[in-house]
N, C-alpha and C positions, 0 to 999 in steps of 0.2 A: 574445670568447669564443664558440666554436662552439656552436650549439644542438644539443640531442639529443632522441631521441624515447623516450617512455615511454607506458604505457597505465594509464589509472584506469577501473575498472569497464568494461573492454573498449574504451573510447574512446582512440583514438591522440592524443596530445597532444605538440606540439613546444614545447620550453621551454629556457631557460638553464640550465645545470648548477649555478649558484649559489644556485638556488631550493630552498626545502624543499617537501615534498609538500603541506603545507596551502596554501601561496600558490600553487603550480601549479594545485591543484584550483580554488581559488577563482577564479582568473583565467579559468579555462575553464567557469565555471558550475557547478562541482560542489561541493555543500555538504558540508562536514565540521565538526561541532560543535567548539566549543572555548571555554574561559573565560580561561586565564591568559596567553595570547599577546598581546603588543602590539608594535608596529613600533618603539617607542621603546626596547625593550630586547632582549637576546638571548633566544633561546628557552630555556626551562626545562623544559617537559613536566611541570609539577608537578600540573596538574589531571588529566591522562591520560584526558581526555574525547575527544580528537581521535585516538584509537588507530586504526590501519589494519592491514591484512594485506598483507604483500608476498610474492609467490609465490616459494618456495625458501626462506624464512626460517622458522626455528622459532618465534620469539616475535613477538607484535604490537609494533609500533613507534608512538611518538607523532608524528604527521604534521609538527607544528610544529619539531620538533628533527631531522628525519631530511631529509638533502638527497636530491634526485633523482639517479638514475644511469641512464646509458644502458641502454635495454632493460628497465628495471624495470616490472613489472606489479603494480599495486596494487588492492586491493579495499577500498572503505570501507563496504561494508553486508553483510559475509558473516555467518552466524549467529555465528560466533566473535567478530567485532568487535561485534555488536549485544550480545551477552551481557557482554562486559567493559566496553563503553560504558555500558549501562544500570546495571550494578553500580557503576561508578565514580560516576556521577550520584546514585544511591541513598546511596552513602557521603558524597559531599558534603552531601547534604541532612541527613545525620546529624550534620555538624559546623556546619551553618548554621542558626541558629534562626530560624524564619520569623517576621517581623513585617510580614507583608504589608499589613495594614489601614492602617498609617500610614507605610509605607515609599514614598518618592517614586520608587522602581524598579517599582512595582506593575504599571504599565501596560506597561512594556517590559523586565522582568526576564528575562535569558537563562536563569536556572535554572528559572523557572516555564514558559518557553517550551519547554524541552527537556523538562519533565516532562509538558507536554501533548503535544508532538510524539512522544515515545517511550512514552507511557503508563506513566510511572514512578510507582511506589508511594512517595510521599516520606516515609511515616511507617514504612516496613518496619524500620529500625534506630532504637534508641533515641538522642535527642540526647545529645551527649557534652560541649558547651561552654556549656551553660545557666548555669554559674556563673562564667564568665569575666568580667572587668571590661570596663567602658567607660571609656576614657580620653579626657577632653575637654580639648582645648587652647584656652585663653581662652574666647571664645564663638563661635569660628569653625569649627573641625573637630574630629572625633571618630573614634576607632578603637574600634568595637564587637567586642570578642574574641568574643562569642556568635555572630556572623554570619561570622567569618572562615573562608575555606577554605584558608588555607596557601598561596596562589599566590605570595605575596611580591612582588607588584607594587608595593605600597606601599614596601617596603624598597628596591626598585630605583629608584623615582621619588624618594625622599628622598636616596639615596646616590649612585646612578650619574647621575641626571639633574640634580638640584638641589644635590647634594654638600654637604647640610646634615648628614646622618647622625644626625638626631634619633630615628629608629625603629631598634630592634635586635631580634634574636631571642633569646628566653630560653627555657630548657629544651631537652629532647631528645626525639626520637620523637614519640609522639602528644600529649605534654605540651607541645611548643613553642608559643610565643606571641608575638605581636608587641606590644612594649612600648615606652615612651618611654626615651630613653637615660638610663642612670644617671649619666653624666658630666654635672656641673653646668656645665661649660663649654660645653655644647651646648644648643640651644633651638629650638623650632619657630618658623618664620616665618609659619605660618598660610596659606601659598601654595595649598594644597589639590590639589597635584599627586597626592598619595596618593589623594584621592578621585576625581579624573577618570581615574584608572588603575585603580581598583578594579572587578572585574567584577561584584560581588555588593552593594555598598553597605555593606561592613563599615567601610571608611573613607569618610566622607561629612561633608558640611557640618552644622553644628548648625541645625536648621531654624527660620526665622522665619516661614514660610508661615502657620502656624497663628495666630500673632500678627496678621499682617496680615489674615487672614481674620476674626479676632474683632473687629479694629478696624472693619472694613467693616460687620460684622453689627451691632456695638454702635451705629454711626452712623446706622443706617436709621430714618428717619421717627420722630425722637423730638421731642417738644415742648422748646423750649429758647430760648435767646438768639439763635438764628439765625432765627427766624420772620419777623422785621422786616428784619433785616440782608440775608438772601439774596434777599428779593423786591426790595430796593433796589440790590443789587450790579449794577454795570455788566457788561454781556456783552462779551467780548473773544474769542468762540469762533467765528471765521470767519463772523460775522453771525448765527449761530443762537443759540439760548438757551444760556447757559452752564450747565454741569453743576450748579452750586450752585443755580441757578434751579429746575432740574428735582428737585432733592433733596427739596424740601419743608422740613418743620421738622427740623432735624437739630442735634445737639450738637456734632458734630464734622465737619470736612471731610477727607476721606481723599484723599491725592494720591499718585499714582505717577509715578516718573521713571525712565527706562531708558537704560543706557549705549550708547555708540556700537556696541559689537560684538553686542549683543543682536539687532540687526536682521539679522545675517548669519549667526545660529547657531540661533536658536529654531525656525526652520522645519524643522530636521533632525530634531527630535522628533516631527515630524508627516509624515514621509515625503517632505518637499520636498527639492531637491537642496542639496548642501554649498555654502554661500556664497550662497544666494538671499537676495535683499534683501526683507524683509518689514516694513518699517517701519510702513506703514499697518494691517497686520493685527495687528502686536503692540499698536498703540494701540487698535485695536478690540477686541482680547480683554481688555485691562486695563479698558476701559469696561464690558465686559459682566461682568466680575468685581465690578463695583460700585464702582470707583473714581471720586470725583467729578470729578477733573481728571487728566489725563495730560499730563506735561511731558517734554521730551526732554533729558537730560543733555548732549547736544551743545551746548546753551546754555551750560552750566556748563563745558564744555571751552573754548568761546570766552573765557569770562571768565578761566579758567586761563592760557590762551595770552597774553592781555594782560598778567596779572600777572607771568608768568614771563619774557616777553620784556623787560619793563621792568626787572625785577630783573637780568636778565643784562647789559643795557647799563649799569645803574647800577653793578654790580660791575667792569666793564671800565673804567668812566670813573674810579671812585673808587680803583681797584687793590685792591679787597677780595679776600675769601678766593676763590681759585679753585683747581681747576676748579669751576664750579657744577654740581651734580648735580640732577636731577629728583627730585620727591618725590611724585608722584601714584600711585605703586605703593606700598601700604601693607606689602605683604610686604618689599619692598626697604627701607623706612623702618624696619621691625622688626629687619631684618639689620643696619642701620647702628647702631641703637640698643643692640643686644645684642653684636655682634661687632666693630664697629669705631666706638665712639662718638666717637673723635677726629675722624671725618668729619662729625659733625653740623653744624658751621659750613658745610660745603659744600653741604648740601641747601637747595635753595630754600625760602624761607619760604612760598611759594605752597600754599594747600590745593588739595585734589584737586577734580576737576570736580563729582562729586555733592555733595560738601560745601559747595562754593562755590554751587551752585544750590539746595540745601537751605536755606542761610541766607538767600539772596535771596528765595526763597519766602516764608520767614517773616518777612521785613522789608519789602522793597521790593514785593513782590506783595501781601502781606497789607495794608499800608497802602493801596495801589491799590484793593484790594477791600474795604476797610473792615472786615477781619476780625482778630479777636483772635489773634495768634501761637499761644497756648496751645490754641486750638481747632483747630489744623492738625496733622495727622499725616502725615508723609512717609515713604513706602516707596520704597527705591531697588531697582531690578532690575538686578543686577550679574553679571558673568561671573566673580566674584572671591568666594573665601570670606574672604579677609583683609579685605575691604571691611566685613564685620560687626564686626570688632575695631577697625578704623578709626573707624567710627561711633560707638562707645562710648568714645573717647578723650576725657577730660574737658576737655582743653585746647582741644577744638573747640567748646565750648558758646559760644553767643552770648547774652548777657543772661539766662543760666540756662537757655536752651533748647538741646536738641539739634538740630542742623542736620537730621539724618536720624533717625528714630525706629526704623526696621527696614530690614533688608537682606535680600532673597531672591536666590537664585542663578537662573541661566537654568533650570537644572533644576527648582527649586522652582516657578518661573513656569509651567513646562510642566505639572507635576503639578496645579496649581491649575486650570489649562485643561482637562485631562483629566478631573479628578474632578467638574468642573461641566459635563461633556458638551458643551463648546464645540467646534464643527468648525472648528478654526483654518484649515485649508487652504481652507476656503470662506467665510471672513469677507470682508466687503467692506472694503476700506481706508478708514481714518478718519485725520483730521489731528490733530495733537497740538494742545493748547490754545495759542492763538497769542502770548500775552503772554510766555512763556518758551519757545516752540516754534521759533523762528527760529534757525538755525544756518548755519555755513559749511562748506565742504568740508574745511577745516583740522580741524575738530571731528571729522569722520566718521573721519578716519584715526588719532585717538587710540587706537583699539582694536588697532592694529597696531604691532609694534616699530619704532621710528624715528618713528612718527607724531606723538609729543609733540614731539620735537625739530623735526622739519620744520615743524610748525605754528608753533613759537616762532620759528624762524629766518625764516619768511615775514613775521611781524610785526615782529621786531627789525630786519629790513632796513628796513621802512617807517619806523618809530620813528626809526631812527638817520638817515634821509635827510629827516625832516620838516622842511620850511622850507627845505631846501637846494636848490639847482639841479639838475634833473634831468640825469643823465649816466651815464657807463659805471660809475660807482661807486655809483649808486643806481637801477639798473635794477629794476623791480618783479618779482623773481624768485619763482616759485611753486614749481616742482619741485625737490626735493632728493633725486634718486634714490639717491645714494650712501649714504644712511643707510636705505633701504629693504631689504626681504628677510629671509630666514630664517637667515642666517649668524649664528654664535654671537657674534661681535664685528665691528662695522662701523665703519670709520674713514674720515674724510675731513677736507680742509682746505676750508673754506667762506669765501667773502668776504661780510662785512656791512658796507657803506658803507665799503669800502676796507680794512677791517681783516681780516686772515686769522685765523680762529678754527679751531683744532684740535679735532675733535669726534669722540666715540665713542659707539657704541650697544651696549649689552650686552643680548643677547637670551637671557633665562634666567639665572637667578642661579648656575647651575653654571658660567657662563662669567666670572664676576666677577674671579677671582684674578690673570689676567694683567693686567687693567686696573688694579686696585689697585696692582700693582708698578710701574706706569708713570705715576702720576697727573700728574706734572710735565710729561708729553707732550701734556695736553690742557688746553682751556679750558672745555669744556662736555661733559658726559657724561649720556646717558640710560640709565636701567636699569629693565628689567621683569623681575620674578622668573620669571614663567611663560614657556615657550618659545613664541615668536610674539607675545608680548605678551597683551593681554586676550583676543584670539581664541582663545588657548590656556589661558585662566584656569582655575583649580580648580573653578569652578561651571559650566563649560560642558557641553554635551551629550556623552554617551559613545556611541561612541568619539570621542576627540579625537586624531588621528594627524597626522603631519607633512604628508601629503597634504591632509587636511581643513583644517589651519591655513592652508597655502598658498591654498586656495580661499576661506576666509573672508577672508584678507588681501586677495587680489585684488579681492574684492567691495567692501571699503571704499575702495580707491583708485579702483576704477570709479565709485563713489558720489561721491567727491571730484571726479573729473574731470567728472562731469555737473553739478555745482552751478554756478549763476551767481555766487554769491559763495564764493570759495574762501580767503579770509583773514579771520582773527577780527576784525581792526579795522575790517572793512567791515560787521560785524554791527550793524545799528542798534538792535536791542534791547539788546545788550549795552552799547553806548555810552550808551544811555539809563539803564541800571541803574547803570553805573560813575558816570555824571554825578550820579545821585541820592546815591550812596554818599559821593561827595566832599563833599557838603553836610551829611553826618551826623556830622563830627567823628571821635571815637574809634572810632565803630561801623565805619568803613570799614576800619580796620586789622583789627579783630576778625573781619570777615567774610572778608577776602581773605587774610590771613596767619595763620601759626601758629608753634608752636615744637615742638622735639622734646627728649628726655631720654635719658640712659643708662638702660638697663634690666638688672636683675640676673637 
């Protein structure tokens, strides 16, 4: 396609004719404000904040929905544009009830930024949505009608992207409102894609940061049963004093554990490049926030890999229900339980990584440290809103204890850092606490679509060949590149100890239907509800675009490649924990496996 010439604010620009004005301007360093646009969806021009003037045209146009044309002369800051833009922003404030003090968007809210940039009087018009309802979906996601600006990104994410169609538009004109579907055959899967695509926080996670913060505060320097236990507890923290030792007299031990994808996304909240690996800074930030111990969920991912690989081989050997399907994505599990419960037997019984590590913390680790599990509070830092729902599933309890007490998203984690005035970008890297901090490269790629399958295949190959003579059928294969990438459906035939396995990876729940129609064509299927996998999760930094998802994914594979240990079965800490579990009778099954149920 031949490029064309246009002018924006007198600046000559050469660009492709398939671009809109907004994108052409952005690529050439020219700022045009906007709220409703997102590269995952067609342009709608609903917010009308991005209006511009085109020479020779009578009316202003929305730059996000207007394609460039050869010879076009565009002005983004004329008096006419300024007047229309500012009025539109004021009207948006009239339909967005400000809840700034407790909103996790407060430090990077585009609405507040525009109000400051253009000196907008945000209270000029009376609020008109103050009596709208707030719809809560389980304990994971909510739609706050009082904050909605009618951009409809949540509708697009639920229908076009995820194809769930749980949200619908009710009413007409200024009375229109986003509400849950009236059709009882449709239900939310808690993926949070509505939240990660909402420009103003009207669709958002149900926050747990305040509960986590209260747990930290309540646990500070209180006399109690730990006065003797903590002073006697052995240190396993890189040869330094363990956090428990430093904590003094405490009634509770507060532990944070963070997911694989957090380390390549949290930095974006603080101006660092997309995909920047900031593992050490994330750990340092959690410790500054007051957590006594910080563990890496990558340890739990290695446990999950071991359990899932063993189950895959067992199903093949015993000719059990196939294809086996991954279950570490709670939004996908909810989809199966509600929309196709007949597939429940296909789901692997393995628990997810943060549930595995949470239970191991409260059993194996607690015994090692001589701590009563009832005095341990585990907070998971996740890229996912559905993990909040998952952590509250009663069937996951171990001896009456929740493996994970609270789940905060990447955005909530960033909010806690900012509100506590921690300069994340300047933090000195810190190590995870080493008892559960060791992990393999296979664990790191769990955050990317295809990563769970690739990790399991690495270990399944090893386990299938264990005790056999080395040869062409048992080569120690590491990379399974056919299951990587951002394609909606990835298919491959892989060799595991001489047996050909037909595998498929579904990247985003919106791509599930074609695979469900061809189940007999596969032996093993990975499904991640969010585009890109966890790196595109509903709790990740905003914006999360295809380009950003790719950069986060590339960073995880870079991390995997840099690791000395790249296979879960080579993680000595995991092997130690699993060996301990084998000697615990029924406790082993309780910690490693779970079950699912049909949901109405």
